[in-house]
C-alpha positions in Angstrom: -2.4 3.6 -30.6 -1.8 7.4 -30.9 -4.8 8.2 -28.8 -3.4 6.0 -25.9 0.0 7.5 -26.1 -1.6 11.0 -26.1 -3.5 10.1 -22.9 -0.4 8.8 -21.2 1.5 12.1 -22.1 -1.4 14.2 -20.8 -1.6 12.4 -17.5 2.2 12.6 -17.1 2.2 16.4 -17.6 -0.9 16.8 -15.3 0.9 14.8 -12.5 3.9 17.0 -12.8 1.8 20.2 -12.7 -0.3 19.2 -9.7 2.5 17.8 -7.7 4.4 21.1 -8.1 1.5 23.0 -6.7 1.3 21.2 -3.4 4.1 21.9 -1.0 5.3 19.3 1.6 6.2 20.0 5.3 9.9 20.1 4.6 9.3 22.7 1.8 7.1 24.7 4.0 9.0 24.7 7.3 12.5 24.3 5.9 15.2 24.2 8.6 12.5 24.0 11.4 11.3 20.8 9.9 14.8 19.3 9.7 15.6 20.4 13.4 12.3 18.8 14.7 12.9 15.6 12.8 16.6 15.1 13.4 16.5 16.2 17.1 13.6 13.7 17.6 11.2 16.2 19.2 8.6 13.5 18.7 9.3 9.8 19.1 7.4 9.1 15.8 8.6 11.1 12.8 5.1 11.1 11.4 3.8 13.3 14.3 5.2 16.5 13.2 4.3 16.2 9.5 0.8 15.7 10.6 0.7 18.8 12.9 -1.6 21.7 12.0 -0.1 25.1 12.4 -2.0 27.5 14.7 -0.9 30.5 12.5 0.5 31.3 9.2 3.4 29.0 8.4 5.5 32.0 7.2 5.0 33.7 10.6 6.0 30.5 12.4 9.2 30.1 10.4 10.1 33.8 10.9 9.6 33.4 14.7 11.7 30.4 14.8 14.5 32.1 12.9 14.4 35.1 15.4 14.3 33.0 18.6 16.1 29.7 18.0 19.5 30.9 19.1 18.2 32.8 22.2 19.2 31.5 25.6 16.6 29.2 27.1 14.9 28.4 23.7 13.1 25.1 23.8 12.2 23.5 20.4 9.6 21.3 22.0 7.9 24.3 23.7 8.0 26.2 20.4 6.2 23.5 18.6 3.7 23.0 21.3 2.9 26.8 21.1 2.7 27.0 17.4 1.1 23.7 16.3 -1.8 21.5 17.1 -0.2 18.1 17.8 -2.4 15.1 16.7 -3.3 12.1 18.8 -3.6 8.6 17.7 -7.2 7.7 16.6 -8.9 4.8 18.2 -6.3 4.4 21.0 -8.8 5.7 23.4 -11.6 3.6 22.0 -13.0 1.3 24.8 -13.6 -2.2 23.6 -16.1 -4.7 25.3 -14.3 -8.1 25.1 -17.4 -9.7 26.5 -19.1 -9.0 23.1 -18.4 -10.7 19.8 -15.5 -9.5 17.6 -18.2 -8.9 14.8 -19.9 -6.4 17.0 -16.6 -4.8 17.8 -16.0 -4.3 14.1 -19.4 -2.9 13.5 -18.7 -0.2 16.1 -15.2 0.5 14.8 -16.6 1.4 11.4 -18.0 4.5 13.1 -14.9 5.2 15.2 -12.7 5.1 12.1 -14.9 7.1 9.9 -13.9 10.7 9.0 -16.1 13.5 7.6 -15.2 15.4 4.4 -12.1 17.5 5.0 -11.6 21.3 5.0 -8.7 23.1 3.6 -6.2 24.3 6.3 -3.2 26.4 5.5 0.1 24.7 6.2 -1.6 21.3 6.8 -0.2 18.3 5.1 -3.7 16.8 4.6 -5.0 16.6 1.1 -8.8 17.4 1.6 -11.2 14.7 0.4 -14.8 15.6 -0.6 -16.6 12.6 0.8 -16.6 10.6 4.1 -13.9 8.0 4.4 -12.3 5.4 6.8 -8.8 5.6 8.2 -6.8 2.5 9.3 -6.4 3.7 12.9 -3.5 4.4 15.4 -0.9 6.8 13.9 -2.6 6.3 10.4 -4.9 9.5 10.5 -5.6 9.6 6.8 -6.9 7.3 4.0 -4.4 4.7 2.6 -4.6 3.4 -0.9 -4.3 -0.4 -0.9 -5.5 -0.6 2.8 -8.9 0.6 1.6 -9.7 -2.4 -0.7 -9.4 -4.8 2.2 -11.3 -2.4 4.5 -14.1 -2.4 1.8 -14.4 -6.2 2.0 -15.6 -5.7 5.5 -17.9 -2.7 4.6 -19.4 -4.9 1.9 -20.2 -7.6 4.6 -21.7 -4.9 6.9 -23.7 -3.5 3.9 -22.2 -0.1 4.3 -22.7 0.6 0.5 -22.8 4.3 0.9 -19.4 4.5 2.6 -18.0 2.0 0.1 -19.1 4.3 -2.7 -17.8 7.4 -1.0 -14.4 5.8 -0.7 -14.4 5.0 -4.4 -15.5 8.4 -5.2 -12.6 9.9 -3.1 -10.1 7.7 -5.0 -11.5 8.8 -8.3 -11.2 12.5 -7.1 -7.6 11.9 -6.2 -6.9 10.5 -9.7 -8.6 13.5 -11.3 -6.9 16.0 -9.0 -3.3 14.6 -9.0 -3.1 12.2 -11.9 -2.8 9.1 -9.6 -3.8 7.8 -6.2 -1.1 8.8 -3.7 0.1 6.5 -1.0 -2.4 8.4 1.3 -4.1 11.8 1.3 -1.1 13.7 2.6 1.1 16.1 0.7 4.3 14.1 1.6 2.7 11.0 0.0 2.1 12.7 -3.4 5.3 11.5 -5.0 4.3 7.9 -5.0 1.3 5.6 -5.3 0.7 2.2 -3.7 -0.3 -1.3 -5.1 -3.1 -0.4 -7.5 -6.2 -1.9 -6.1 -8.6 0.7 -7.4 -10.1 -1.5 -10.1 -10.8 -4.1 -7.5 -12.6 -1.6 -5.4 -14.7 -0.7 -8.3 -15.4 -4.4 -8.8 -16.5 -4.7 -5.2 -18.9 -1.8 -5.6 -20.2 -3.3 -8.9 -21.0 -6.5 -7.1 -23.6 -4.5 -5.0 -24.7 -1.8 -7.6 -24.3 -3.6 -10.9 -22.1 -3.3 -14.0 -22.9 0.3 -14.7 -20.3 1.1 -12.0 -17.5 0.0 -14.3 -18.6 2.5 -16.9 -18.9 5.3 -14.3 -15.3 4.9 -13.1 -13.8 4.0 -16.5 -12.1 7.4 -16.9 -10.5 7.1 -13.4 -9.3 3.5 -14.1 -7.8 4.5 -17.5 -6.0 7.5 -16.0 -4.6 5.2 -13.2 -3.4 2.9 -15.9 -1.7 5.7 -17.7 0.1 6.8 -14.6 1.6 3.4 -14.3 2.5 3.0 -18.0 3.8 6.6 -18.6 7.4 6.7 -19.6 9.6 8.5 -22.1 9.5 5.9 -24.9 12.8 7.2 -26.3 14.6 6.0 -23.3 13.3 2.5 -23.4 15.6 0.2 -25.2 15.9 -3.6 -25.1 16.5 -3.6 -21.3 15.8 -0.2 -19.7 13.5 1.7 -17.3 11.9 5.0 -16.9 9.8 5.9 -13.8 7.3 3.0 -13.2 7.9 1.3 -16.5 10.6 -1.3 -17.4 11.2 -2.6 -20.9 12.7 -6.1 -21.3 13.0 -7.5 -24.8 9.5 -6.9 -26.1 7.8 -6.7 -22.6 6.7 -3.6 -21.0 6.4 -4.3 -17.2 6.3 -2.3 -14.0 8.2 -1.5 -10.9 7.4 0.4 -7.7 8.6 4.1 -7.9 8.7 7.4 -6.1 9.5 10.6 -8.0 11.6 12.1 -5.2 15.2 11.2 -4.1 15.1 12.8 -0.6 14.4 11.2 2.8 10.8 10.5 3.4 9.3 13.4 5.3 7.5 11.1 7.7 10.6 9.0 8.3 13.2 11.7 7.8 15.6 10.8 10.5 15.4 7.0 9.9 16.1 7.5 6.2 18.9 10.0 6.8 20.7 7.5 9.2 20.1 4.5 6.8 21.8 6.5 4.0 24.6 7.5 6.2 25.3 4.0 7.4 25.0 2.5 4.0 28.1 4.0 2.4 26.0 4.4 -0.8 24.9 7.5 -2.8 22.3 9.1 -0.6 20.0 10.1 -3.4 20.0 6.6 -4.8 19.2 4.9 -1.4 16.4 7.5 -0.7 14.8 6.6 -4.0 14.9 2.9 -3.1 13.5 3.5 0.3 10.7 5.7 -1.0 9.9 3.0 -3.7 9.8 0.4 -1.0 7.2 2.5 0.7 5.3 2.6 -2.5 5.1 -1.2 -2.5 3.2 -1.3 0.8 5.8 -3.8 2.0 7.9 -1.2 3.9 10.1 -3.0 4.5 10.9 -6.5 3.5 14.0 -8.6 2.5 12.3 -8.8 -1.0 13.9 -5.4 -1.7 17.3 -6.0 -0.2 20.2 -7.0 -2.3 21.8 -9.2 0.4 18.4 -10.4 1.7 19.2 -9.2 5.1 19.9 -5.5 5.6 18.0 -2.4 4.6 21.2 -0.7 3.7 21.4 -2.9 0.7 17.9 -1.9 -0.6 17.4 -2.0 -4.4 13.7 -1.7 -4.9 13.7 0.1 -8.2 15.8 -2.7 -9.8 13.0 -5.2 -9.2 10.0 -6.1 -11.3 7.6 -7.4 -8.6 5.2 -10.3 -9.0 2.4 -8.6 -7.1 2.5 -5.2 -8.9 2.4 -6.8 -12.3 -0.5 -9.2 -11.3 -2.5 -6.1 -10.0 -1.9 -4.4 -13.4 -3.0 -7.5 -15.1 -6.1 -7.2 -13.1 -6.6 -3.6 -14.1 -6.1 -4.4 -17.8 -8.6 -7.2 -17.4 -11.1 -4.8 -15.9 -10.5 -2.2 -18.6 -11.0 -4.9 -21.3 -14.2 -6.1 -19.6 -15.6 -2.5 -19.4 -14.9 -1.8 -23.0 -16.6 -5.0 -24.0 -19.6 -4.0 -22.0 -19.6 -0.7 -24.0 -19.2 -2.5 -27.3 -15.7 -1.1 -28.0 -13.9 -4.2 -29.1 -10.8 -2.3 -30.4 -9.9 -0.9 -27.0 -10.9 -4.1 -25.3 -8.5 -6.0 -27.4 -5.7 -3.5 -26.6 -6.0 -4.1 -22.8 -6.5 -7.8 -23.4 -3.2 -8.0 -25.3 -1.4 -6.2 -22.5 -2.7 -8.6 -19.9 -1.7 -11.6 -21.9 1.9 -10.3 -22.1 2.0 -10.1 -18.3 1.2 -13.7 -18.0 3.9 -14.6 -20.6 6.4 -12.4 -18.6 5.7 -14.0 -15.3 6.2 -17.5 -16.9 9.3 -16.5 -18.6 11.0 -14.5 -16.0 9.3 -15.0 -12.6 8.2 -18.6 -12.5 10.6 -21.1 -11.1 9.5 -24.6 -12.0 12.0 -26.3 -9.7 11.0 -24.3 -6.6 7.3 -24.1 -7.4 7.1 -20.4 -6.8 7.0 -17.0 -8.5 9.9 -14.9 -7.6 10.4 -11.1 -8.3 12.9 -10.4 -11.1 15.9 -8.1 -10.9 16.3 -6.7 -14.4 19.7 -5.2 -13.6 21.3 -8.5 -12.5 19.0 -10.4 -14.9 18.2 -13.0 -12.1 15.3 -14.0 -10.1 15.2 -12.6 -6.5 15.1 -16.0 -4.8 13.4 -14.8 -1.6 10.1 -16.7 -1.2 7.2 -14.4 -0.3 3.5 -14.4 -0.4 3.7 -12.3 -3.5 3.6 -15.7 -5.1 -0.2 -16.0 -4.5 -1.0 -13.0 -6.5 -1.1 -14.8 -9.9 -3.5 -17.3 -8.2 -5.8 -14.4 -7.1 -6.0 -13.2 -10.6 -6.2 -16.6 -12.3 -3.0 -16.2 -14.2 -1.5 -19.5 -13.3 -1.9 -23.1 -14.7 -3.3 -25.9 -12.8 0.3 -27.4 -12.3 1.6 -24.1 -11.1 -1.3 -23.6 -8.6 -0.6 -27.2 -7.3 3.1 -26.5 -6.6 2.3 -23.1 -5.0 -0.2 -24.6 -2.7 2.3 -27.4 -1.7 4.8 -24.6 -0.8 2.3 -22.5 1.0 1.3 -25.5 3.2 4.8 -26.8 3.9 6.7 -23.5 4.3 4.5 -20.5 4.9 1.6 -21.9 7.0 2.2 -21.4 10.8 0.0 -21.8 13.8 -1.6 -18.4 13.3 -1.8 -18.2 9.6 0.6 -17.4 6.8 4.0 -15.7 7.3 4.9 -13.0 4.9 8.4 -14.4 3.9 10.6 -17.2 5.3 13.3 -14.6 6.4 13.4 -13.2 10.0 15.3 -9.9 9.4 13.6 -7.7 12.0 11.6 -6.0 9.2 7.8 -6.0 9.6 7.1 -7.5 6.2 9.2 -10.5 6.9 8.8 -13.6 9.3 7.3 -14.1 11.8 4.7 -11.5 10.9 1.4 -12.2 9.1 -0.8 -9.5 7.5 -4.5 -9.4 6.8 -4.3 -8.5 3.1 -1.9 -11.3 2.3 -4.1 -13.9 4.0 -7.0 -12.7 1.9 -5.0 -12.8 -1.4 -3.9 -16.3 -0.6 -7.2 -17.7 0.6 -9.1 -16.3 -2.4 -6.3 -17.3 -4.9 -6.3 -20.9 -3.6 -10.0 -21.1 -3.8 -9.8 -20.1 -7.4 -7.9 -23.3 -8.0 -10.1 -25.6 -5.9 -7.6 -25.8 -3.0 -10.5 -25.5 -0.7 -9.2 -27.4 2.4 -6.0 -25.4 2.4 -7.8 -22.1 2.0 -10.1 -23.0 4.9 -7.2 -24.0 7.1 -5.4 -20.8 6.6 -8.6 -18.8 7.2 -9.4 -20.8 10.4 -6.0 -20.3 11.8 -6.0 -16.5 11.1 -9.5 -16.1 12.5 -8.5 -17.9 15.6 -5.4 -15.8 16.2 -7.4 -12.5 15.5 -10.1 -13.5 18.0 -7.6 -14.7 20.6 -5.7 -11.4 20.6 -9.0 -9.4 20.6 -10.3 -11.1 23.7 -6.9 -10.8 25.4 -6.3 -7.1 24.5 -9.6 -5.7 23.2 -7.9 -4.8 20.0 -7.5 -5.8 16.4 -4.0 -5.3 15.3 -2.2 -4.0 12.1 -0.2 -7.2 12.0 0.3 -10.4 14.0 3.0 -12.9 14.9 1.8 -16.0 13.3 4.6 -18.2 14.5 4.2 -17.7 18.2 0.7 -16.6 18.8 1.4 -15.6 22.4 3.8 -12.9 21.2 3.0 -9.6 19.5 4.3 -8.8 16.1 7.2 -6.5 15.8 9.7 -4.9 13.5 9.5 -1.8 11.4 9.8 1.9 12.1 6.9 2.3 14.6 5.0 0.2 17.3 2.4 -2.1 16.1 -0.9 -0.2 15.6 -4.5 -1.1 16.6 -7.6 -0.1 14.8 -7.3 -1.5 12.3 -9.0 -1.1 8.9 -7.8 -4.0 6.8 -7.7 -6.5 9.7 -11.4 -5.7 10.5 -12.3 -6.1 6.9 -10.6 -9.3 6.0 -11.6 -10.9 9.5 -15.3 -10.3 9.0 -15.1 -11.3 5.4 -13.4 -14.7 6.2 -15.7 -15.3 9.2 -18.8 -14.9 7.1 -17.3 -16.9 4.1 -16.5 -19.9 6.3 -19.4 -19.4 8.7 -17.2 -19.1 11.8 -18.4 -17.3 15.0 -16.5 -16.4 18.2 
């Protein structure tokens, strides 16, 4: 046990050191950053943090301080003179809607691919050593959990080299920073995202064999240490430290961000949310950032009142999906050590995974409702907001036959709409609520239901999702980030930015489902 604790401590220290070495846009450009974001020089707050300076950041900041109070000074003109302003990738890509959607996706792999990065002073981009895919639109960098679903499509397209390069990049990020950040930007370094890395390794192993597990064992173990790192002296019967929550013998996890400031890419939005909340600003910034770490930014899952973002309480919640994913990571680590003949370590991870099942059954499963709910360890109550997080235990085969049957009944009666599955049953105006559907959750649901022989329902979900994707493609020439699954004639909405086209995970899940169920357009 001592060697595991030592590894956790080492990775924790490494993360702190590496994070301190990388400066974020607000730290580099100081009051210039604040002025650009709060005065809304760009409609999208992410634009400025992705700008690349044309000269030394120190020189730019000095020039700004010397000239900002002079008559006729234009902040927009100053930015245009001193920065390269990025455009949206793929937005100029010309689709041929007379061709099949599969052909469109095959071409998009090339349009979305990026070469290895170069270091640029003052840029927020964290350089990656190998080629990779971006999602598209405003998302000009690699994203963590998106990439697993993108890789589903790359696997179908037999793009094995690109799959392996993406896994290598994530292993590099773990080695360099102690974890996989939200994306390869300095302003994402303070948080991770849903931990799908072990599933990516599994996809690659399906193509290249079980030796892949051994190759990426150090990276998987370091990621596990990132999630499980905590000051054990702080953990009592019911307590929390960073990503770890202790509840009466269980050690579970929550989404977390190490900063308590507005997100740099959503600086104005977060500042206004905090102002309008009448809450401690540092507290709400932490909850907002941790909501972004969940990938569900934002959803009523995280709201204390189930309606308003001002009530957000992300770090009080032990999420079903996160702990299912960490169960999957523990299972993969146990499998890898068994392959290596190390039964002691295999047993360590196997025991951890079994505790997660016990926790979900004791604290998250609701027999009357037939759903898994997130658990608020502060209120000591289930968060009774039905969401598609309930399918994650099915995906990882954590549920009993009785539980799977009840979940399937609820999915069919409550979540299934004309275009696929809605994310939650609440229509709050947030993008991870009704009426929106998202590709990754369709896949988790379909695969999870198939695990429990709910073949007809799985196929029905897939057929409705595929039909909607193809319909929108032939109408607009685009595959979208998210879809309105309730009214398939309307676009999806909500969130902090317009719906994006590209789009990595939609492409991957669509071609995977079309091939799985032998559906053509």
